[in-house]
C-alpha positions as CSV (number, residue, x, y, z in Angstrom):
1,X,0.0,0.0,0.0
2,X,1.3,3.5,-0.9
3,X,1.0,5.1,2.5
4,X,0.5,8.9,2.9
5,X,2.1,11.1,5.4
6,X,1.0,10.4,9.0
7,X,-0.8,13.1,11.1
8,X,-1.3,12.5,14.7
9,X,-2.3,16.0,15.8
10,X,-5.8,16.8,14.6
11,X,-8.1,19.7,15.5
12,X,-10.4,17.4,17.7
13,X,-9.5,14.3,19.7
14,X,-11.2,11.1,18.4
15,X,-12.5,8.1,20.1
16,X,-13.2,4.9,18.2
17,X,-15.9,2.2,18.8
18,X,-14.8,-1.2,17.3
19,X,-18.4,-2.4,16.9
20,X,-21.6,-0.5,16.9
21,X,-25.0,-2.1,15.9
22,X,-27.3,-0.4,13.6
23,X,-31.0,-1.7,13.8
24,X,-33.0,-2.2,10.7
25,X,-36.8,-2.0,10.3
26,X,-37.1,-5.8,9.9
27,X,-35.1,-6.5,13.2
28,X,-31.8,-7.4,11.5
29,X,-28.6,-5.5,12.6
30,X,-25.7,-4.2,10.7
31,X,-22.2,-3.9,12.3
32,X,-20.2,-0.9,11.9
33,X,-17.1,0.7,13.2
34,X,-17.4,4.3,14.4
35,X,-14.9,7.2,14.9
36,X,-16.2,10.1,16.8
37,X,-14.8,13.4,18.1
38,X,-14.5,13.0,21.9
39,X,-16.7,16.1,22.4
40,X,-19.4,15.3,19.8
41,X,-22.1,14.8,22.6
42,X,-21.6,18.5,23.5
43,X,-20.8,19.7,20.0
44,X,-22.7,17.5,17.5
45,X,-21.1,16.9,14.1
46,X,-22.3,15.7,10.6
47,X,-21.8,12.0,9.8
48,X,-20.0,10.3,7.0
49,X,-21.0,6.8,5.9
50,X,-18.9,4.2,4.0
51,X,-21.2,1.2,3.3
52,X,-19.6,-1.8,1.6
53,X,-19.3,-5.6,2.0
54,X,-15.5,-5.9,2.4
55,X,-15.3,-6.8,6.1
56,X,-14.5,-3.6,8.2
57,X,-12.9,-5.6,11.0
58,X,-10.2,-7.3,9.0
59,X,-9.8,-6.8,5.3
60,X,-10.2,-3.0,5.0
61,X,-9.0,-2.2,8.5
62,X,-5.7,-0.7,7.5
63,X,-7.3,1.4,4.8
64,X,-10.1,2.5,7.0
65,X,-7.7,3.5,9.8
66,X,-5.9,6.0,7.5
67,X,-8.9,8.0,6.4
68,X,-11.8,7.7,8.8
69,X,-10.0,8.9,12.0
70,X,-8.4,11.7,10.0
71,X,-11.9,13.0,8.9
72,X,-13.3,12.4,12.3
73,X,-10.5,14.6,13.8
74,X,-11.7,17.5,11.7
75,X,-15.2,17.4,13.1
76,X,-17.2,14.5,11.6
77,X,-18.6,11.1,12.9
78,X,-17.3,8.5,10.4
79,X,-19.1,5.2,10.3
80,X,-17.9,2.2,8.2
81,X,-20.7,-0.4,7.9
82,X,-20.7,-3.9,6.5
83,X,-23.6,-4.7,4.2
84,X,-26.3,-7.2,5.3
85,X,-24.7,-10.6,5.0
86,X,-21.1,-9.4,5.1
87,X,-18.5,-9.1,7.9
88,X,-20.4,-9.3,11.2
89,X,-23.7,-8.0,10.0
90,X,-26.8,-10.2,10.1
91,X,-28.2,-11.9,7.0
92,X,-27.0,-13.3,3.7
93,X,-25.7,-11.4,0.7
94,X,-27.0,-12.7,-2.5
95,X,-26.0,-10.1,-5.1
96,X,-24.8,-6.6,-5.8
97,X,-27.0,-3.5,-5.2
98,X,-30.3,-5.3,-4.5
99,X,-33.2,-3.2,-3.3
100,X,-32.8,-4.6,0.2
101,X,-29.2,-3.3,0.2
102,X,-30.3,0.2,-0.8
103,X,-33.3,0.3,1.7
104,X,-30.9,-0.8,4.4
105,X,-28.6,2.1,3.4
106,X,-31.4,4.6,3.7
107,X,-32.1,3.2,7.1
108,X,-28.5,3.7,8.2
109,X,-28.6,7.3,7.0
110,X,-31.6,8.0,9.0
111,X,-30.2,6.2,12.1
112,X,-27.1,8.4,11.8
113,X,-29.1,11.6,11.5
114,X,-31.0,10.7,14.7
115,X,-28.0,10.2,17.0
116,X,-27.5,12.8,19.6
117,X,-23.9,13.3,18.5
118,X,-25.0,14.1,14.9
119,X,-26.3,17.4,13.6
120,X,-28.7,15.5,11.4
121,X,-26.7,15.9,8.1
122,X,-25.0,12.9,6.5
123,X,-22.6,12.4,3.6
124,X,-21.7,9.1,1.9
125,X,-18.2,8.2,0.5
126,X,-17.0,5.0,-1.1
127,X,-14.8,3.5,-3.7
128,X,-16.2,0.9,-6.1
129,X,-19.2,-0.7,-4.4
130,X,-19.5,2.2,-2.0
131,X,-19.3,4.7,-4.7
132,X,-22.1,2.8,-6.6
133,X,-24.4,2.6,-3.7
134,X,-23.7,6.1,-2.6
135,X,-25.1,7.3,-6.0
136,X,-27.9,4.8,-5.9
137,X,-29.0,5.8,-2.4
138,X,-28.7,9.5,-3.4
139,X,-31.2,8.8,-6.1
140,X,-33.7,7.6,-3.4
141,X,-33.3,11.1,-1.8
142,X,-33.1,10.3,2.0
143,X,-33.8,13.7,3.6
144,X,-30.5,13.7,5.7
145,X,-28.1,12.8,2.8
146,X,-26.5,16.1,1.9
147,X,-23.6,15.2,-0.4
148,X,-21.9,12.2,-2.0
149,X,-18.2,11.3,-2.9
150,X,-18.2,8.5,-5.4
151,X,-14.9,7.1,-6.2
152,X,-14.3,4.5,-9.0
153,X,-18.1,4.0,-9.5
154,X,-20.5,3.9,-12.4
155,X,-23.9,5.3,-13.3
156,X,-24.5,2.5,-15.7
157,X,-24.2,-1.1,-14.5
158,X,-24.5,-2.7,-17.9
159,X,-22.4,-0.4,-20.2
160,X,-19.7,0.5,-17.8
161,X,-19.0,-1.9,-15.0
162,X,-16.9,-5.0,-14.4
163,X,-19.4,-7.3,-16.4
164,X,-19.6,-5.9,-19.9
165,X,-18.0,-3.4,-22.2
166,X,-19.6,-2.4,-25.5
167,X,-21.9,-5.5,-25.2
168,X,-18.8,-7.8,-24.9
169,X,-18.5,-10.0,-21.8
170,X,-15.4,-9.0,-19.8
171,X,-12.9,-11.4,-18.4
172,X,-13.1,-9.3,-15.2
173,X,-16.7,-10.6,-14.9
174,X,-15.3,-14.0,-14.0
175,X,-12.5,-12.7,-11.8
176,X,-14.7,-10.3,-9.9
177,X,-17.4,-13.1,-9.4
178,X,-14.6,-15.2,-7.9
179,X,-13.6,-12.5,-5.5
180,X,-17.1,-12.2,-4.2
181,X,-17.5,-15.9,-4.1
182,X,-14.6,-16.0,-1.7
183,X,-15.9,-13.0,0.4
184,X,-19.4,-14.5,0.8
185,X,-18.0,-17.8,2.0
186,X,-16.4,-16.2,5.1
187,X,-17.9,-16.2,8.6
188,X,-18.5,-13.4,11.0
189,X,-16.0,-13.1,13.9
190,X,-16.9,-15.1,17.0
191,X,-15.2,-12.3,19.1
192,X,-18.0,-10.0,17.9
193,X,-21.1,-12.2,17.4
194,X,-20.4,-14.9,19.9
195,X,-21.4,-18.6,19.4
196,X,-24.0,-17.8,16.8
197,X,-21.1,-17.3,14.3
198,X,-21.5,-21.0,13.2
199,X,-25.2,-20.6,12.4
200,X,-24.5,-17.3,10.6
201,X,-21.6,-18.9,8.7
202,X,-23.8,-21.9,7.6
203,X,-26.5,-19.6,6.3
204,X,-24.0,-17.7,4.2
205,X,-22.5,-20.9,2.7
206,X,-25.8,-22.3,1.9
207,X,-27.6,-19.1,0.8
208,X,-25.2,-16.7,-0.9
209,X,-25.2,-18.6,-4.2
210,X,-23.1,-18.5,-7.3
211,X,-23.3,-14.8,-8.5
212,X,-21.6,-15.6,-11.8
213,X,-24.5,-17.9,-12.8
214,X,-26.9,-14.9,-12.3
215,X,-24.8,-12.5,-14.2
216,X,-24.4,-14.7,-17.1
217,X,-28.1,-15.1,-17.5
218,X,-28.3,-11.3,-18.3
219,X,-26.1,-10.8,-21.4
220,X,-28.0,-7.8,-22.7
221,X,-29.0,-4.5,-21.1
222,X,-32.2,-5.7,-19.4
223,X,-34.1,-4.7,-16.4
224,X,-31.7,-6.5,-14.2
225,X,-28.8,-4.1,-15.2
226,X,-31.1,-0.9,-15.4
227,X,-31.8,-1.4,-11.7
228,X,-29.3,0.7,-9.8
229,X,-28.1,2.5,-12.9
230,X,-28.7,6.1,-12.1
231,X,-28.3,7.0,-15.8
232,X,-31.9,5.8,-16.1
233,X,-32.8,9.1,-14.3
234,X,-30.1,11.5,-13.5
235,X,-32.6,14.0,-12.2
236,X,-33.4,11.7,-9.2
237,X,-30.0,12.7,-7.7
238,X,-30.6,16.1,-6.0
239,X,-27.5,16.4,-3.6
240,X,-24.0,17.6,-4.6
241,X,-21.7,14.8,-6.1
242,X,-17.9,14.6,-6.3
243,X,-17.0,11.9,-8.9
244,X,-13.4,10.5,-8.8
245,X,-11.5,7.9,-10.8
246,X,-8.1,7.2,-12.3
247,X,-6.9,6.5,-15.9
248,X,-5.7,3.0,-14.9
249,X,-9.1,2.4,-13.2
250,X,-12.0,0.9,-15.0
251,X,-14.4,3.7,-14.0
252,X,-13.1,6.9,-15.4
253,X,-15.8,7.2,-18.1
254,X,-18.5,7.6,-15.5
255,X,-16.9,10.9,-14.1
256,X,-17.5,12.6,-17.5
257,X,-21.1,11.3,-17.9
258,X,-21.9,12.5,-14.3
259,X,-20.4,15.9,-15.0
260,X,-22.4,16.1,-18.2
261,X,-25.7,14.9,-16.9
262,X,-26.2,15.7,-13.3
263,X,-28.0,19.0,-12.5
264,X,-26.5,19.5,-9.0
265,X,-23.3,21.0,-7.8
266,X,-20.6,18.6,-8.9
267,X,-16.9,18.1,-9.3
268,X,-14.9,15.6,-11.3
269,X,-11.4,14.5,-10.5
270,X,-9.4,12.1,-12.5
271,X,-5.8,11.1,-11.7
272,X,-3.3,8.7,-13.0
273,X,-4.4,6.0,-10.5
274,X,-5.7,2.5,-10.6
275,X,-8.6,1.3,-8.4
276,X,-7.5,3.1,-5.2
277,X,-8.4,6.1,-3.1
278,X,-6.3,9.0,-4.4
279,X,-4.3,9.5,-1.2
280,X,-3.2,5.9,-1.7
281,X,-3.0,6.2,-5.5
282,X,-0.8,4.2,-7.8
283,X,0.6,5.1,-10.3
284,X,1.4,8.4,-8.6
285,X,1.3,11.0,-7.8
286,X,-1.0,10.5,-4.9
287,X,-2.7,13.7,-3.6
288,X,-4.2,15.0,-0.4
289,X,-7.5,13.5,-1.1
290,X,-8.6,13.6,2.6
291,X,-8.2,17.4,2.6
292,X,-10.2,17.6,-0.7
293,X,-12.9,15.6,0.8
294,X,-13.0,17.7,4.0
295,X,-13.5,20.8,2.0
296,X,-16.4,19.1,0.1
297,X,-18.0,18.1,3.4
298,X,-17.4,21.4,5.0
299,X,-19.2,23.2,2.2
300,X,-22.2,20.9,1.8
301,X,-22.7,19.5,5.4
302,X,-21.5,22.5,7.5
303,X,-22.3,25.4,5.1
304,X,-18.7,26.7,5.3
305,X,-18.3,29.3,2.4
306,X,-15.0,27.8,1.2
307,X,-15.7,28.3,-2.5
308,X,-15.6,24.6,-3.6
309,X,-18.5,25.4,-6.0
310,X,-16.4,28.0,-7.7
311,X,-13.5,25.6,-8.5
312,X,-13.1,24.1,-11.9
313,X,-15.7,21.4,-12.6
314,X,-13.1,19.0,-13.8
315,X,-9.4,18.5,-12.8
316,X,-7.5,15.7,-14.7
317,X,-4.0,14.4,-14.9
318,X,-2.8,15.1,-18.4
319,X,-0.5,12.2,-19.0
320,X,2.7,12.6,-20.9
321,X,4.3,10.2,-23.3
322,X,5.9,7.4,-21.4
323,X,7.3,3.9,-22.4
324,X,5.0,1.0,-22.1
325,X,5.1,-1.0,-18.8
326,X,3.0,-3.5,-17.0
327,X,4.0,-1.9,-13.7
328,X,4.1,1.9,-12.9
329,X,4.9,3.7,-9.6
330,X,4.7,7.3,-11.2
331,X,3.0,8.4,-14.3
332,X,4.6,11.6,-15.8
333,X,2.2,14.5,-16.6
334,X,0.6,17.5,-15.1
335,X,-2.7,18.6,-13.7
336,X,-5.1,20.6,-16.0
337,X,-8.6,21.8,-15.5
338,X,-11.9,22.7,-17.3
339,X,-14.5,25.1,-16.0
340,X,-17.4,22.9,-17.3
341,X,-18.0,19.6,-19.0
342,X,-18.5,19.0,-21.8
343,X,-15.9,21.8,-22.3
344,X,-16.7,24.2,-25.2
345,X,-12.9,24.8,-25.6
346,X,-12.4,21.3,-27.1
347,X,-12.3,20.8,-30.8
348,X,-12.7,17.6,-32.8
349,X,-9.8,16.7,-35.1
350,X,-10.7,14.1,-37.6
351,X,-8.2,11.7,-39.2
352,X,-9.1,9.3,-42.1
353,X,-8.0,5.7,-42.5
354,X,-5.9,4.6,-45.5
355,X,-3.9,1.3,-45.9
356,X,-1.6,1.4,-42.9
357,X,-2.0,5.0,-42.4
358,X,-3.8,7.7,-40.4
359,X,-4.0,10.9,-42.5
360,X,-5.7,14.3,-41.9
361,X,-9.3,14.2,-43.4
362,X,-8.5,16.9,-45.9
363,X,-5.6,14.8,-47.3
364,X,-7.8,11.9,-48.3
365,X,-6.8,11.0,-51.9
366,X,-9.4,10.1,-54.4
367,X,-12.8,8.7,-53.8
368,X,-12.3,5.0,-54.3
369,X,-13.1,2.3,-51.8
370,X,-10.4,0.3,-50.0
371,X,-11.5,-2.7,-48.1
372,X,-9.1,-4.0,-45.5
373,X,-9.6,-7.4,-43.7
374,X,-8.5,-8.8,-40.4
375,X,-9.0,-12.1,-38.6
376,X,-7.1,-11.9,-35.4
377,X,-5.5,-14.7,-33.6
378,X,-7.1,-15.7,-30.3
379,X,-3.9,-14.6,-28.5
380,X,-4.4,-10.9,-29.3
381,X,-5.2,-9.5,-25.9
382,X,-2.6,-11.4,-23.8
383,X,-0.7,-8.1,-23.2
384,X,-3.8,-6.0,-22.6
385,X,-3.7,-6.0,-18.8
386,X,-6.9,-5.9,-16.7
387,X,-9.9,-4.0,-17.6
388,X,-9.5,-2.4,-14.2
389,X,-6.1,-2.2,-12.6
390,X,-6.2,-2.9,-8.9
391,X,-2.5,-2.8,-8.2
392,X,-1.0,-0.5,-11.0
393,X,1.1,-3.5,-11.8
394,X,1.8,-6.0,-13.1
395,X,-1.8,-5.6,-14.5
396,X,-1.3,-2.7,-16.8
397,X,-1.1,-3.0,-20.6
398,X,2.3,-3.9,-21.9
399,X,4.0,-3.0,-25.2
400,X,1.3,-3.1,-27.8
401,X,3.7,-4.3,-30.6
402,X,3.1,-7.7,-29.0
403,X,-0.6,-7.3,-30.2
404,X,-0.3,-5.3,-33.3
405,X,0.8,-8.2,-35.5
406,X,-2.7,-9.7,-35.1
407,X,-4.5,-6.4,-36.0
408,X,-5.1,-3.9,-38.7
409,X,-2.7,-1.1,-37.9
410,X,-2.9,2.5,-39.0
411,X,0.0,4.9,-38.2
412,X,0.0,8.7,-38.3
413,X,2.9,10.8,-39.5
414,X,5.4,11.8,-36.8
415,X,4.0,14.9,-35.0
416,X,5.5,18.2,-35.8
417,X,4.4,19.5,-32.5
418,X,2.8,18.2,-29.3
419,X,-0.8,17.0,-29.5
420,X,-3.1,17.0,-26.4
421,X,-6.4,15.2,-26.2
422,X,-9.1,15.2,-23.4
423,X,-12.1,13.1,-23.6
424,X,-13.3,10.0,-25.7
425,X,-11.8,9.3,-29.2
426,X,-14.3,7.6,-31.5
427,X,-13.9,5.5,-34.5
428,X,-16.6,5.7,-37.2
429,X,-16.4,3.0,-39.8
430,X,-18.3,0.7,-42.2
431,X,-17.6,-2.8,-41.1
432,X,-18.7,-6.3,-42.3
433,X,-18.2,-9.6,-40.6
434,X,-17.9,-13.1,-42.0
435,X,-20.2,-14.5,-39.2
436,X,-23.5,-13.4,-37.5
437,X,-21.9,-12.7,-34.1
438,X,-18.6,-10.7,-34.0
439,X,-16.8,-8.1,-32.1
440,X,-14.4,-5.3,-32.8
441,X,-11.5,-4.1,-30.6
442,X,-10.1,-0.7,-31.2
443,X,-6.8,0.6,-29.6
444,X,-5.1,4.0,-29.7
445,X,-1.4,3.9,-28.9
446,X,1.5,6.4,-28.6
447,X,4.2,5.2,-30.9
448,X,7.6,6.4,-29.7
449,X,10.5,7.0,-32.2
450,X,12.2,3.8,-30.9
451,X,9.0,1.8,-32.0
452,X,7.6,1.2,-28.6
453,X,3.8,1.4,-28.5
454,X,2.1,2.5,-25.2
455,X,-1.7,1.9,-25.2
456,X,-3.4,5.2,-24.5
457,X,-7.1,4.1,-24.7
458,X,-9.2,1.4,-26.2
459,X,-12.9,0.5,-27.0
460,X,-14.9,-2.7,-27.6
461,X,-18.1,-3.2,-29.5
462,X,-20.1,-6.4,-29.8
463,X,-21.3,-5.8,-33.3
464,X,-24.7,-7.4,-32.7
465,X,-25.2,-4.4,-30.2
466,X,-24.5,-1.9,-32.9
467,X,-27.9,-0.3,-32.6
468,X,-29.1,-1.4,-29.2
469,X,-27.7,-3.1,-26.1
470,X,-31.2,-4.0,-25.1
471,X,-32.2,-5.5,-28.4
472,X,-29.2,-7.0,-30.1
473,X,-29.4,-8.2,-33.7
474,X,-27.3,-10.8,-35.5
475,X,-25.2,-9.6,-38.4
476,X,-25.9,-10.6,-42.0
477,X,-22.5,-11.9,-43.0
478,X,-20.7,-9.8,-45.7
479,X,-23.1,-6.9,-45.2
480,X,-21.5,-3.6,-44.3
481,X,-22.8,-1.7,-41.2
482,X,-22.0,1.9,-40.1
483,X,-20.8,1.6,-36.5
484,X,-19.2,4.1,-33.9
485,X,-16.8,2.6,-31.5
486,X,-16.3,5.0,-28.5
487,X,-13.0,4.5,-26.8
488,X,-12.4,5.2,-23.1
489,X,-12.1,8.8,-22.0
490,X,-8.4,9.9,-21.6
491,X,-6.2,12.8,-21.1
492,X,-3.0,12.4,-23.0
493,X,-0.2,14.4,-24.5
494,X,1.5,12.9,-27.6
495,X,5.1,14.3,-27.8
496,X,6.5,15.9,-30.9
497,X,8.1,13.3,-33.1
498,X,5.8,10.6,-31.8
499,X,3.1,9.0,-33.9
500,X,-0.6,8.0,-33.2
501,X,-1.3,4.4,-33.9
502,X,-4.8,3.0,-34.4
503,X,-5.1,-0.9,-34.2
504,X,-8.2,-2.9,-35.0
505,X,-8.7,-6.5,-34.1
506,X,-11.5,-9.0,-34.2
507,X,-10.9,-10.5,-30.8
508,X,-9.2,-9.3,-27.5
509,X,-9.0,-12.3,-25.2
510,X,-8.8,-12.6,-22.2
511,X,-9.9,-9.1,-21.6
512,X,-13.1,-9.9,-23.3
513,X,-14.6,-13.3,-23.9
514,X,-14.2,-14.2,-27.7
515,X,-17.0,-14.6,-30.2
516,X,-18.3,-18.2,-30.8
517,X,-16.0,-18.7,-33.8
518,X,-13.1,-17.0,-35.6
519,X,-14.5,-14.0,-37.5
520,X,-13.0,-12.0,-40.4
521,X,-13.8,-8.3,-40.3
522,X,-13.8,-6.2,-43.4
523,X,-13.3,-2.4,-43.0
524,X,-14.2,0.0,-45.8
525,X,-11.7,3.0,-45.4
526,X,-13.5,5.3,-47.8
527,X,-15.7,7.0,-44.9
528,X,-13.7,5.6,-42.0
529,X,-12.8,8.4,-39.5
530,X,-11.0,8.7,-36.2
531,X,-12.4,11.6,-34.2
532,X,-10.0,13.0,-31.5
533,X,-11.1,15.5,-28.8
534,X,-8.2,17.9,-29.0
535,X,-7.6,20.3,-26.1
536,X,-6.0,23.6,-26.9
537,X,-3.4,24.9,-24.5
538,X,-4.7,26.7,-21.4
539,X,-2.4,29.1,-19.7
540,X,-4.4,29.0,-16.5
541,X,-3.3,25.4,-16.0
542,X,0.1,26.6,-14.8
543,X,-1.5,28.7,-12.1
544,X,-3.7,25.9,-10.6
545,X,-3.5,25.6,-6.9
546,X,-1.5,22.4,-6.3
547,X,-3.0,19.6,-4.3
548,X,-2.0,19.1,-0.7
549,X,0.4,16.3,0.2
550,X,-1.4,13.1,0.9
551,X,-2.2,12.8,4.6
552,X,-3.8,10.2,6.9
553,X,-3.8,9.0,10.5
554,X,-1.5,6.2,11.5
555,X,-2.4,2.9,9.9
556,X,-3.2,-0.2,11.7
557,X,-0.6,-2.1,9.9
558,X,-0.8,-5.8,8.8
559,X,2.3,-7.6,10.1
560,X,3.6,-9.9,7.3
561,X,4.5,-13.6,8.2
562,X,5.2,-15.0,4.8
563,X,6.0,-13.0,1.6
564,X,3.4,-11.8,-0.8
565,X,3.7,-11.7,-4.5
566,X,1.7,-10.6,-7.6
567,X,2.7,-12.0,-11.0
568,X,1.3,-12.0,-14.5
569,X,2.8,-14.8,-16.5
570,X,2.3,-15.5,-20.2
571,X,3.0,-19.2,-21.1
572,X,3.3,-20.3,-24.8
573,X,3.5,-23.9,-25.6
574,X,4.5,-23.7,-29.3
575,X,4.3,-27.4,-29.9
576,X,0.7,-27.6,-28.6
577,X,-0.2,-24.1,-29.9
578,X,-1.5,-23.4,-26.4
579,X,-1.4,-20.1,-24.6
580,X,-2.1,-19.3,-20.9
581,X,-2.2,-16.1,-19.0
582,X,-1.5,-17.0,-15.4
583,X,-2.3,-14.4,-12.7
584,X,-0.9,-15.0,-9.1
585,X,-2.1,-12.6,-6.4
586,X,-0.8,-14.1,-3.2
587,X,-1.1,-11.8,-0.2
588,X,0.8,-14.4,1.9
589,X,0.1,-14.7,5.7
590,X,-0.2,-11.7,7.9
591,X,-1.3,-10.8,11.4
592,X,-3.8,-8.0,12.4
593,X,-2.4,-7.3,15.9
594,X,-5.4,-5.1,17.1
595,X,-7.8,-8.1,16.8
596,X,-5.2,-10.9,17.3
597,X,-6.1,-12.4,13.9
598,X,-3.9,-14.3,11.5
599,X,-5.0,-14.3,7.9
600,X,-3.8,-16.1,4.7
601,X,-5.1,-14.8,1.4
602,X,-4.3,-16.3,-2.1
603,X,-6.0,-16.0,-5.5
604,X,-4.8,-17.7,-8.8
605,X,-6.3,-17.3,-12.2
606,X,-5.7,-19.0,-15.5
607,X,-7.0,-17.9,-19.0
608,X,-6.2,-20.5,-21.6
609,X,-6.8,-21.0,-25.3
610,X,-5.5,-23.4,-28.0
611,X,-4.6,-22.3,-31.5
612,X,-7.5,-20.8,-33.4
613,X,-10.1,-22.7,-31.6
614,X,-12.4,-20.0,-30.1
615,X,-14.4,-22.7,-28.1
616,X,-11.1,-23.5,-26.3
617,X,-11.2,-20.3,-24.4
618,X,-11.3,-21.1,-20.7
619,X,-11.1,-19.1,-17.5
620,X,-10.3,-20.7,-14.1
621,X,-9.9,-19.1,-10.7
622,X,-8.9,-20.6,-7.3
623,X,-9.1,-18.8,-4.0
624,X,-7.9,-19.9,-0.4
625,X,-8.7,-17.9,2.7
626,X,-7.6,-18.9,6.2
627,X,-8.4,-17.2,9.5
628,X,-6.8,-18.3,12.9
629,X,-7.0,-17.0,16.4
630,X,-6.0,-19.2,19.3
631,X,-7.7,-22.5,18.8
632,X,-10.3,-21.0,16.3
633,X,-9.4,-21.7,12.8
634,X,-11.5,-21.7,9.5
635,X,-10.5,-22.2,5.9
636,X,-12.4,-21.7,2.7
637,X,-11.5,-22.8,-0.8
638,X,-13.2,-21.8,-4.0
639,X,-12.8,-22.9,-7.6
640,X,-14.6,-21.5,-10.7
641,X,-14.3,-22.8,-14.3
642,X,-16.0,-21.0,-17.2
643,X,-15.8,-22.5,-20.7
644,X,-18.0,-22.2,-23.8
645,X,-19.3,-23.9,-26.9
646,X,-20.6,-22.0,-29.9
647,X,-24.0,-21.9,-28.3
648,X,-23.6,-22.1,-24.5
649,X,-21.5,-21.1,-21.6
650,X,-20.6,-23.9,-19.1
651,X,-20.0,-22.9,-15.6
652,X,-18.6,-25.2,-13.0
653,X,-17.8,-24.2,-9.5
654,X,-16.8,-25.7,-6.1
655,X,-17.0,-24.3,-2.5
656,X,-15.3,-26.0,0.4
657,X,-15.2,-24.8,4.0
658,X,-13.3,-26.2,7.1
659,X,-13.4,-25.5,10.8
660,X,-10.2,-26.7,12.1
661,X,-9.5,-30.1,10.4
662,X,-13.2,-30.8,10.0
663,X,-14.8,-30.2,6.5
664,X,-18.1,-28.5,7.4
665,X,-19.4,-27.6,3.9
666,X,-19.0,-28.7,0.3
667,X,-21.1,-27.8,-2.7
668,X,-20.5,-27.9,-6.4
669,X,-22.3,-26.3,-9.4
670,X,-22.6,-27.4,-13.0
671,X,-24.6,-25.0,-15.2
672,X,-25.2,-24.5,-18.9
673,X,-26.3,-21.1,-20.0
674,X,-27.2,-20.2,-23.6
675,X,-25.2,-17.5,-25.3
676,X,-27.2,-14.5,-26.2
677,X,-25.6,-12.7,-29.1
678,X,-22.2,-12.9,-27.4
């Protein structure tokens, strides 16, 4: 973890409560950890809620201890609550963002507002899941909720979450399902809930279910995904929103949509980071995010006239050209700002596609058609990294030259001067496919004079979703369709002497699940255009007030007992024409001294394919979780295996749980799920 500077002296002394119980209307209780100014009974304060399923007592303890006491020491009550069915809370968690979860969240907000140490005003903050439900609960308009900070969150659960991208099924859908499979199999802590821990654990093991099975049964944008997607009605959100993400994160696009579509005081912040809070952000630079959040809360929960509403609506890290790497500690660049979004200052520069070249639209020669074809090998995508980087390495995209041989490549001329873009590039092209189900993957790279290609942004489109993600339609083989492929939003400076490279492939495995069979795409270049959101220089950027240094309270550190390691390994068996991406994410064994707990965490993933057999694509995950305290010991193991034929997905999974040396639970699944235009 990238730790911020430690602050021990704060404006108000803080006391913490390891476990507080929040009663719900149906009689269930949620477990929370509370940090409160010592004098809050005499001087009530607003409350800040973080509401997630990631076990406040152990797994997020170190992270929570850095931020929440810091904010509490500046005059807030900070409450970190485990969802129903997670951590030490009652119940069983059976899926993401269910209405029960949101109703419980409203009840927690109301409970906070009614406490004698609270002024009656509440804010919500969260990264990922907590960012999602903060927005979703804001759309329910609980009276006490005065502001939200949503970090690495989405307004659209289908189009822009870990499950799908452009109608393509993401590999992260499998890996994320496996993460929650492991979480949901864990028991509450006997030191908190007492002897009923076994009964609660058994209920979870039996009742949580296999979420991947549920998700795979919704392959188009149906009512399942529309629930919890605030893009269905942006007007429902009536409180101020700060939206935050990073360019290595999977959720940066949502920041721009929220700024463009919400009609409330709002602010967007996008840094170079992966899926981390910005004060812990990697790649760096990390920033004083706790201070930024405090100014936000002070304005909207304490009515302090600090001018946050007059600051630029968007601040973004403008990335400079850099060599490709799968691991990054610091991303060169600078902070830029726009007063509003969409920014009227941006202009669209359009480039045309010719054989192997990107050329200014005005320089297109003649009016004849060129039709270029590509049928990518299944191995294009092995160097793509994760859809969402959780560690800023080794899960970032590597040198794209490794991928470009299996794609159609279009290079621009070396730039005479620096080029800066901010926003979402878009490819507009007439495309035909040799089969009725096909996908297109589009990458924009920064090509350095030495030939290294750094991926800047990319986009995917399931071509059966060309007109509608709700009502996909099969393609007529050989027929050309006009499509627009929107790439991810980005802020990037291309250095003088560098070139833009556009690459188009017909597969992108394992970042996205491949089509049912190898497909040849035909691109008609006559009207093909790449639209770039060019950002003119802005002198005011140099005068932007710098962010504060990252600060936090002393972390409750994990004490390592065995080494941790994180590896991404590409295996190629040339004799068998077999390829495997192996991901090892082993946190080792560590102690949490404050609760006298020893923990072991290990996850492994394999993504395999053989030759040009698109039905050979296979994703497998295995997890191990051990908890030990004195003579109490539990262990859980999960395995998930996803394969497919041309017509079906086959999902097999196993869950085993032990107490001491006794196996107390075992269940397996074997499901076939029809492919729906995927």
